[in-house]
VOBA-1610 file (N, C-alpha, C; in pm, whole numbers, padded with zeros to 5 digits, always signed):
BEGIN
Met+00768-00020+02182Met+00736+00076+02076Met+00724+00005+01941Lys+00819-00087+01914Lys+00816-00159+01787Lys+00687-00240+01774Gln+00642-00302+01883Gln+00517-00379+01882Gln+00399-00285+01853Phe+00399-00166+01911Phe+00293-00067+01885Phe+00292-00029+01738Asn+00412-00004+01681Asn+00420+00032+01539Asn+00368-00081+01451Tyr+00402-00206+01486Tyr+00355-00321+01410Tyr+00203-00329+01415Gln+00146-00313+01535Gln+00001-00321+01551Gln-00068-00206+01475Thr-00009-00087+01481Thr-00064+00027+01409Thr-00059+00000+01258Gly+00052-00056+01211Gly+00066-00089+01070Gly-00037-00192+01026Gln-00058-00294+01108Gln-00158-00397+01076Gln-00298-00335+01071Arg-00325-00247+01164Arg-00455-00179+01168Arg-00476-00098+01040Gly-00373-00026+01000Gly-00379+00054+00878Gly-00402-00032+00755Glu-00328-00144+00748Glu-00343-00233+00633Glu-00483-00294+00627Asn-00537-00331+00742Asn-00673-00386+00746Asn-00776-00282+00704Leu-00762-00158+00753Leu-00853-00050+00713Leu-00842-00023+00563Ala-00719-00019+00512Ala-00697+00008+00370Ala-00754-00105+00284Ala-00734-00230+00326Ala-00785-00344+00249Ala-00938-00340+00244Ala-01002-00310+00355Ala-01148-00301+00358Ala-01197-00186+00270Tyr-01128-00073+00277Tyr-01164+00044+00197Tyr-01154+00012+00047Leu-01042-00049+00008Leu-01022-00082-00133Leu-01122-00186-00181Ala-01150-00285-00096Ala-01248-00389-00132Ala-01385-00326-00156Gln-01417-00227-00074Gln-01545-00156-00088Gln-01550-00080-00222Lys-01434-00037-00271Lys-01426+00034-00399Lys-01414-00062-00518Gly-01424-00192-00492Gly-01423-00289-00601Gly-01288-00352-00631Tyr-01189-00326-00548Tyr-01058-00388-00566Tyr-01061-00529-00506Arg-00981-00618-00563Arg-00966-00752-00508Arg-00826-00760-00445Ile-00822-00790-00317Ile-00694-00800-00248Ile-00633-00937-00281Ile-00514-00935-00337Ile-00446-01058-00377Ile-00351-01106-00268Gln-00279-01012-00206Gln-00183-01050-00103Gln-00155-00932-00011Lys-00123-00965+00115Lys-00079-00864+00212Lys+00066-00894+00249Asn+00141-00790+00275Asn+00276-00800+00329Asn+00369-00891+00250Phe+00390-00858+00123Phe+00490-00929+00044Phe+00627-00871+00078Arg+00718-00957+00125Arg+00849-00910+00171Arg+00964-00970+00089Thr+01063-00886+00062Thr+01190-00931+00006Thr+01299-00858+00082Arg+01424-00885+00045Arg+01532-00812+00111Arg+01534-00665+00069Phe+01462-00632-00037Phe+01455-00494-00084Phe+01351-00411-00009Gly+01252-00479+00048Gly+01147-00407+00118Gly+01019-00487+00125Glu+00912-00417+00155Glu+00782-00481+00172Glu+00676-00402+00097Ile+00580-00477+00043Ile+00462-00414-00016Ile+00346-00448+00077Asp+00277-00344+00123Asp+00171-00365+00222Asp+00055-00444+00165Leu+00005-00402+00049Leu-00108-00470-00015Leu-00083-00483-00165Ile-00125-00596-00219Ile-00125-00614-00364Ile-00269-00644-00402Ala-00321-00564-00494Ala-00463-00574-00530Ala-00477-00573-00682Ser-00598-00600-00727Ser-00626-00588-00870Ser-00759-00518-00889Gln-00766-00448-01002Gln-00891-00384-01042Gln-00879-00348-01190Asn-00984-00372-01266Asn-00988-00334-01407Asn-00864-00382-01484Gln-00830-00508-01469Gln-00718-00568-01544Gln-00582-00511-01506Lys-00573-00441-01393Lys-00444-00387-01347Lys-00407-00450-01214Leu-00276-00467-01195Leu-00221-00512-01068Leu-00172-00387-00996Ile-00214-00370-00871Ile-00185-00247-00798Ile-00107-00281-00671Phe+00009-00217-00658Phe+00093-00232-00540Phe+00064-00112-00450Val+00021-00139-00327Val-00031-00033-00241Val+00057-00012-00119Glu+00102+00111-00101Glu+00173+00153+00019Glu+00070+00212+00114Val+00068+00164+00237Val-00029+00212+00336Val+00046+00289+00445Lys-00003+00407+00476Lys+00054+00486+00585Lys-00059+00529+00678Leu-00043+00503+00806Leu-00142+00541+00906Leu-00075+00629+01011Lys-00140+00736+01046Lys-00093+00823+01154Lys-00206+00838+01255Val-00171+00833+01381Val-00267+00862+01488Val-00242+01009+01523Gly-00334+01095+01478Gly-00316+01240+01494Gly-00221+01292+01387Thr-00214+01424+01373Thr-00125+01483+01272Thr-00023+01578+01334Gln-00005+01568+01465Gln+00092+01656+01530Gln+00232+01637+01474Leu+00265+01514+01435Leu+00398+01486+01383Leu+00399+01473+01231Gly+00304+01537+01166Gly+00298+01535+01020Gly+00189+01444+00968Thr+00173+01448+00837Thr+00067+01371+00772Thr+00125+01240+00718Pro+00039+01142+00691Pro+00090+01018+00631Pro+00152+01042+00494Glu+00097+01137+00419Glu+00150+01168+00286Glu+00296+01210+00293Glu+00333+01281+00398Glu+00472+01328+00413Glu+00570+01213+00435Met+00518+01095+00470Met+00604+00980+00497Met+00637+00902+00370Ile+00578+00939+00258Ile+00601+00867+00133Ile+00702+00945+00049Ser+00826+00903+00057Ser+00936+00972-00012Ser+00960+00907-00149Arg+01038+00973-00230Arg+01080+00917-00359Arg+01154+00785-00334His+01237+00780-00230His+01309+00657-00194His+01211+00544-00165Lys+01105+00573-00091Lys+01006+00470-00057Lys+00936+00420-00183Ile+00901+00509-00273Ile+00837+00470-00399Ile+00929+00379-00480Asn+01057+00415-00486Asn+01155+00332-00559Asn+01168+00194-00494Gln+01164+00190-00362Gln+01171+00063-00289Gln+01049-00024-00322Val+00932+00036-00326Val+00810-00038-00362Val+00822-00089-00507Arg+00874-00005-00596Arg+00890-00045-00736Arg+00984-00165-00748Gln+01097-00162-00677Gln+01191-00275-00679Gln+01127-00402-00624Thr+01054-00387-00515Thr+00989-00503-00453Thr+00879-00556-00544Ala+00808-00468-00613Ala+00704-00509-00708Ala+00766-00590-00822Thr+00882-00549-00869Thr+00952-00624-00974Thr+00983-00765-00925Arg+01028-00777-00802Arg+01057-00910-00744Arg+00928-00994-00734Phe+00818-00929-00697Phe+00690-01000-00687Phe+00650-01055-00825Leu+00665-00974-00928Leu+00627-01016-01063Leu+00716-01130-01113Leu+00846-01126-01078Leu+00937-01234-01115Leu+00900-01364-01043Ala+00856-01351-00918Ala+00819-01468-00837Ala+00681-01521-00875Asn+00601-01440-00942Asn+00463-01476-00978Asn+00438-01448-01126Pro+00506-01522-01214Pro+00494-01492-01358Pro+00351-01505-01411Gln+00271-01591-01349Gln+00132-01605-01396Gln+00054-01476-01371Leu+00081-01407-01260Leu+00014-01279-01233Leu+00068-01170-01325Ala+00198-01174-01351Ala+00259-01076-01442Ala+00195-01088-01581Lys+00167-01211-01622Lys+00105-01234-01752Lys-00043-01194-01750Gln-00111-01227-01640Gln-00254-01196-01627Gln-00278-01046-01619Tyr-00184-00973-01555Tyr-00199-00827-01536Tyr-00077-00757-01597Pro-00075-00737-01730Pro+00042-00672-01790Pro+00055-00524-01751Gln-00052-00465-01698Gln-00045-00326-01651Gln-00040-00325-01499Gln+00051-00244-01447Gln+00062-00229-01302Gln+00077-00082-01266Arg+00049-00054-01138Arg+00074+00081-01088Arg+00098+00073-00938Ile+00145+00184-00884Ile+00167+00196-00739Ile+00071+00301-00686Asp-00005+00263-00584Asp-00098+00353-00517Asp-00055+00372-00372Ala-00113+00471-00308Ala-00095+00491-00164Ala-00232+00509-00100Val-00247+00451+00018Val-00365+00476+00099Val-00314+00538+00228Cys-00355+00662+00252Cys-00311+00738+00370Cys-00428+00751+00466Ile-00402+00715+00591Ile-00509+00711+00692Ile-00468+00795+00812Val-00560+00876+00858Val-00540+00952+00982Val-00653+00915+01078Ile-00615+00874+01197Ile-00712+00851+01304Ile-00688+00962+01406Asp-00789+01046+01424Asp-00773+01162+01512Asp-00905+01188+01584Gln-00900+01188+01713Gln-01017+01217+01798Gln-01138+01132+01757Gly-01112+01002+01736Gly-01221+00910+01706Gly-01267+00909+01562Lys-01212+00997+01479Lys-01249+01000+01337Lys-01141+00934+01255Thr-01183+00859+01153Thr-01088+00797+01061Thr-01107+00859+00923Ile-00997+00914+00871Ile-00999+00976+00738Ile-00907+00893+00649Ile-00961+00845+00537Ile-00885+00762+00444Ile-00879+00833+00309Lys-00758+00847+00256Lys-00738+00906+00123Lys-00662+00806+00037His-00710+00788-00086His-00650+00694-00179His-00588+00774-00294Tyr-00459+00753-00315Tyr-00388+00820-00424Tyr-00345+00715-00525Glu-00391+00732-00649Glu-00359+00635-00754Glu-00234+00678-00830Asn-00157+00578-00871Asn-00042+00599-00960Asn+00057+00702-00905Ile+00105+00680-00784Ile+00191+00778-00719Ile+00331+00786-00776Asp+00370+00687-00857Asp+00503+00695-00917Asp+00501+00755-01057Gly+00380+00786-01107Gly+00368+00855-01234Gly+00399+00771-01356Asn+00410+00639-01341Asn+00437+00553-01458Asn+00309+00503-01519
//
């Protein structure tokens, strides 16, 4: 089951990266990990650094991907983003503005629906 979840997560991240690239975002890094958590994608667009949480669901019988993004998860991404900026001071200087986005993907009956939510932490 864990291997299936990993593969599903990778699939979601690849779909999200392609979607964002198509919208003009530049993907800087995938899967930045610290002991605080993981950031699925780090991208840039219009002089901003964007930390992206990706959620993929196969079908919606067990809820939507949006329902999986809790306040706790957003705080975890924020903490991990702070660690990324400390580890990459040149990027912190290059992109003084940052935000957290979410890309929610549903694959259901052969259809893929992708929704992009900007600035989900409201900062």
